[in-house]
N, CA, C and O atoms as a Tinker XYZ file with bonds, in Angstrom:
   184  protein
     1  N     -4.527000   22.971000   -7.430000    73     2
     2  CA    -2.996000   23.409000   -6.851000    64     1     3
     3  C     -2.842000   23.669000   -5.508000    63     2     4     5
     4  O     -1.767000   23.443000   -4.953000    81     3
     5  N     -3.991000   24.211000   -4.799000    73     3     6
     6  CA    -4.001000   24.388000   -3.389000    64     5     7
     7  C     -3.248000   23.468000   -2.162000    63     6     8     9
     8  O     -2.516000   23.678000   -1.195000    81     7
     9  N     -4.013000   22.127000   -2.945000    73     7    10
    10  CA    -3.660000   20.843000   -2.181000    64     9    11
    11  C     -2.080000   20.323000   -2.338000    63    10    12    13
    12  O     -1.559000   19.543000   -1.541000    81    11
    13  N     -1.436000   20.869000   -3.458000    73    11    14
    14  CA     0.039000   20.459000   -3.616000    64    13    15
    15  C      0.913000   20.762000   -2.280000    63    14    16    17
    16  O      1.765000   20.007000   -1.812000    81    15
    17  N      0.542000   21.965000   -1.790000    73    15    18
    18  CA     1.510000   22.486000   -0.742000    64    17    19
    19  C      1.108000   21.400000    0.518000    63    18    20    21
    20  O      2.058000   21.127000    1.251000    81    19
    21  N      0.123000   20.912000    0.766000    73    19    22
    22  CA    -0.014000   20.248000    1.771000    64    21    23
    23  C      0.265000   18.450000    1.678000    63    22    24    25
    24  O      0.290000   17.716000    2.666000    81    23
    25  N      0.428000   18.071000    0.467000    73    23    26
    26  CA     0.683000   16.768000   -0.002000    64    25    27
    27  C      2.222000   16.706000   -0.627000    63    26    28    29
    28  O      2.614000   15.639000   -1.099000    81    27
    29  N      2.970000   17.721000   -0.619000    73    27    30
    30  CA     4.307000   17.819000   -1.178000    64    29    31
    31  C      5.197000   16.963000   -0.485000    63    30    32    33
    32  O      6.076000   16.399000   -1.137000    81    31
    33  N      5.102000   16.766000    0.818000    73    31    34
    34  CA     6.220000   16.017000    1.534000    64    33    35
    35  C      6.076000   14.500000    1.037000    63    34    36    37
    36  O      7.021000   13.755000    1.296000    81    35
    37  N      5.054000   14.018000    0.396000    73    35    38
    38  CA     4.730000   12.721000   -0.161000    64    37    39
    39  C      5.916000   12.368000   -1.282000    63    38    40    41
    40  O      6.377000   11.251000   -1.516000    81    39
    41  N      6.252000   13.538000   -1.859000    73    39    42
    42  CA     7.140000   13.373000   -3.064000    64    41    43
    43  C      8.807000   13.901000   -2.913000    63    42    44    45
    44  O      9.742000   13.856000   -3.712000    81    43
    45  N      8.699000   14.410000   -1.517000    73    43    46
    46  CA     9.929000   15.077000   -1.399000    64    45    47
    47  C     11.177000   13.892000   -0.981000    63    46    48    49
    48  O     12.363000   14.110000   -1.226000    81    47
    49  N     10.719000   12.700000   -0.358000    73    47    50
    50  CA    11.650000   11.655000    0.084000    64    49    51
    51  C     10.918000   10.271000   -0.184000    63    50    52    53
    52  O      9.783000   10.290000   -0.659000    81    51
    53  N     11.483000    9.196000    0.083000    73    51    54
    54  CA    10.659000    7.932000   -0.181000    64    53    55
    55  C      9.648000    7.854000    0.987000    63    54    56    57
    56  O      9.765000    8.312000    2.124000    81    55
    57  N      8.421000    7.024000    0.320000    73    55    58
    58  CA     7.265000    6.987000    0.971000    64    57    59
    59  C      7.412000    5.636000    1.738000    63    58    60    61
    60  O      7.096000    4.637000    1.092000    81    59
    61  N      7.874000    5.443000    3.104000    73    59    62
    62  CA     8.006000    4.140000    3.501000    64    61    63
    63  C      6.815000    4.126000    4.632000    63    62    64    65
    64  O      6.487000    4.932000    5.503000    81    63
    65  N      6.247000    2.662000    4.165000    73    63    66
    66  CA     5.278000    2.092000    5.080000    64    65    67
    67  C      5.706000    1.133000    5.986000    63    66    68    69
    68  O      6.566000    0.374000    5.539000    81    67
    69  N      5.306000    0.926000    7.280000    73    67    70
    70  CA     6.002000    0.041000    8.081000    64    69    71
    71  C      4.737000   -0.747000    8.961000    63    70    72    73
    72  O      4.193000   -0.145000    9.886000    81    71
    73  N      4.366000   -1.997000    8.626000    73    71    74
    74  CA     3.264000   -2.747000    9.101000    64    73    75
    75  C      3.516000   -3.527000   10.255000    63    74    76    77
    76  O      2.667000   -4.263000   10.758000    81    75
    77  N      4.655000   -3.381000   10.677000    73    75    78
    78  CA     5.350000   -4.391000   11.841000    64    77    79
    79  C      4.199000   -4.510000   13.101000    63    78    80    81
    80  O      3.819000   -5.569000   13.600000    81    79
    81  N      3.773000   -3.211000   13.460000    73    79    82
    82  CA     2.965000   -3.203000   14.623000    64    81    83
    83  C      1.669000   -3.671000   14.391000    63    82    84    85
    84  O      1.012000   -4.203000   15.285000    81    83
    85  N      1.218000   -3.497000   13.155000    73    83    86
    86  CA    -0.211000   -4.077000   12.692000    64    85    87
    87  C     -0.036000   -5.526000   12.963000    63    86    88    89
    88  O     -0.703000   -6.116000   13.813000    81    87
    89  N      1.037000   -6.194000   12.093000    73    87    90
    90  CA     1.093000   -7.422000   12.045000    64    89    91
    91  C      1.346000   -8.083000   13.330000    63    90    92    93
    92  O      0.816000   -9.180000   13.502000    81    91
    93  N      2.128000   -7.547000   14.324000    73    91    94
    94  CA     2.271000   -8.070000   15.459000    64    93    95
    95  C      0.982000   -8.148000   16.493000    63    94    96    97
    96  O      0.798000   -9.084000   17.271000    81    95
    97  N      0.220000   -7.120000   16.373000    73    95    98
    98  CA    -0.920000   -6.968000   16.954000    64    97    99
    99  C     -2.072000   -7.653000   16.568000    63    98   100   101
   100  O     -2.846000   -8.069000   17.430000    81    99
   101  N     -2.289000   -7.828000   15.327000    73    99   102
   102  CA    -3.419000   -8.363000   14.708000    64   101   103
   103  C     -3.019000   -9.980000   14.099000    63   102   104   105
   104  O     -3.795000  -10.877000   13.768000    81   103
   105  N     -2.060000   -9.967000   14.096000    73   103   106
   106  CA    -1.449000  -11.478000   13.278000    64   105   107
   107  C     -1.717000  -11.451000   11.961000    63   106   108   109
   108  O     -1.897000  -12.509000   11.358000    81   107
   109  N     -1.792000  -10.065000   11.240000    73   107   110
   110  CA    -1.985000  -10.004000    9.585000    64   109   111
   111  C     -0.465000   -9.973000    9.141000    63   110   112   113
   112  O      0.537000   -9.686000    9.797000    81   111
   113  N     -0.612000  -10.364000    7.803000    73   111   114
   114  CA     0.602000  -10.378000    7.062000    64   113   115
   115  C      0.208000   -9.664000    5.611000    63   114   116   117
   116  O     -0.871000   -9.942000    5.088000    81   115
   117  N      1.025000   -8.839000    5.057000    73   115   118
   118  CA     0.924000   -8.449000    3.778000    64   117   119
   119  C      0.855000   -9.438000    2.597000    63   118   120   121
   120  O      1.628000  -10.391000    2.496000    81   119
   121  N     -0.101000   -9.158000    1.726000    73   119   122
   122  CA    -0.344000  -10.126000    0.456000    64   121   123
   123  C      0.873000   -9.779000   -0.413000    63   122   124   125
   124  O      1.259000   -8.642000   -0.685000    81   123
   125  N      1.419000  -10.950000   -0.808000    73   123   126
   126  CA     2.587000  -11.089000   -1.811000    64   125   127
   127  C      2.134000  -10.353000   -2.824000    63   126   128   129
   128  O      0.907000  -10.317000   -2.919000    81   127
   129  N      2.848000   -9.660000   -3.733000    73   127   130
   130  CA     2.388000   -8.857000   -4.876000    64   129   131
   131  C      1.905000   -9.917000   -6.058000    63   130   132   133
   132  O      0.895000   -9.702000   -6.729000    81   131
   133  N      2.693000  -11.017000   -6.223000    73   131   134
   134  CA     1.992000  -11.872000   -7.260000    64   133   135
   135  C      0.599000  -12.332000   -6.878000    63   134   136   137
   136  O     -0.315000  -12.325000   -7.703000    81   135
   137  N      0.451000  -12.704000   -5.709000    73   135   138
   138  CA    -1.016000  -13.119000   -5.234000    64   137   139
   139  C     -1.982000  -11.913000   -5.404000    63   138   140   141
   140  O     -3.081000  -12.208000   -5.873000    81   139
   141  N     -1.759000  -10.578000   -5.100000    73   139   142
   142  CA    -2.404000   -9.751000   -5.172000    64   141   143
   143  C     -2.875000   -9.182000   -6.609000    63   142   144   145
   144  O     -3.955000   -8.612000   -6.762000    81   143
   145  N     -1.855000   -9.423000   -7.743000    73   143   146
   146  CA    -1.906000   -9.008000   -9.235000    64   145   147
   147  C     -2.834000  -10.286000   -9.491000    63   146   148   149
   148  O     -3.972000  -10.016000   -9.876000    81   147
   149  N     -2.509000  -11.677000   -9.329000    73   147   150
   150  CA    -3.491000  -12.437000   -9.793000    64   149   151
   151  C     -4.839000  -12.409000   -9.358000    63   150   152   153
   152  O     -5.760000  -12.671000  -10.131000    81   151
   153  N     -5.043000  -12.060000   -7.975000    73   151   154
   154  CA    -6.484000  -12.043000   -7.712000    64   153   155
   155  C     -7.067000  -10.827000   -8.406000    63   154   156   157
   156  O     -8.281000  -10.891000   -8.604000    81   155
   157  N     -6.429000   -9.711000   -8.824000    73   155   158
   158  CA    -6.934000   -8.717000   -9.271000    64   157   159
   159  C     -7.284000   -9.081000  -10.837000    63   158   160   161
   160  O     -8.351000   -8.713000  -11.327000    81   159
   161  N     -6.425000   -9.741000  -11.501000    73   159   162
   162  CA    -6.714000   -9.901000  -12.954000    64   161   163
   163  C     -7.946000  -11.000000  -13.207000    63   162   164   165
   164  O     -8.702000  -11.052000  -14.178000    81   163
   165  N     -7.908000  -11.899000  -11.978000    73   163   166
   166  CA    -9.136000  -12.830000  -11.966000    64   165   167
   167  C    -10.517000  -11.988000  -11.793000    63   166   168   169
   168  O    -11.539000  -12.150000  -12.460000    81   167
   169  N    -10.345000  -11.200000  -10.910000    73   167   170
   170  CA   -11.584000  -10.367000  -10.698000    64   169   171
   171  C    -12.115000   -9.499000  -11.919000    63   170   172   173
   172  O    -13.276000   -9.270000  -12.260000    81   171
   173  N    -10.948000   -9.099000  -12.455000    73   171   174
   174  CA   -11.387000   -7.991000  -13.699000    64   173   175
   175  C    -11.866000   -8.785000  -15.030000    63   174   176   177
   176  O    -12.528000   -8.332000  -15.964000    81   175
   177  N    -11.381000  -10.013000  -14.872000    73   175   178
   178  CA   -11.796000  -11.012000  -15.979000    64   177   179
   179  C    -13.367000  -11.539000  -15.837000    63   178   180   181
   180  O    -14.133000  -11.792000  -16.766000    81   179
   181  N    -13.582000  -11.615000  -14.654000    73   179   182
   182  CA   -15.003000  -11.787000  -14.181000    64   181   183
   183  C    -15.469000  -13.072000  -14.091000    63   182   184
   184  O    -16.621000  -13.286000  -13.711000    81   183
């Protein structure tokens, strides 16, 4: 319960991640959800 005070901000408002700078700097792009899900399922099926 002690840690709740330190992480409370994560639940008080939407948690927004912005990868614009990383994408621009390193030429990376987020993996689409459908691709990530398909890869995860394939890996779990083994």
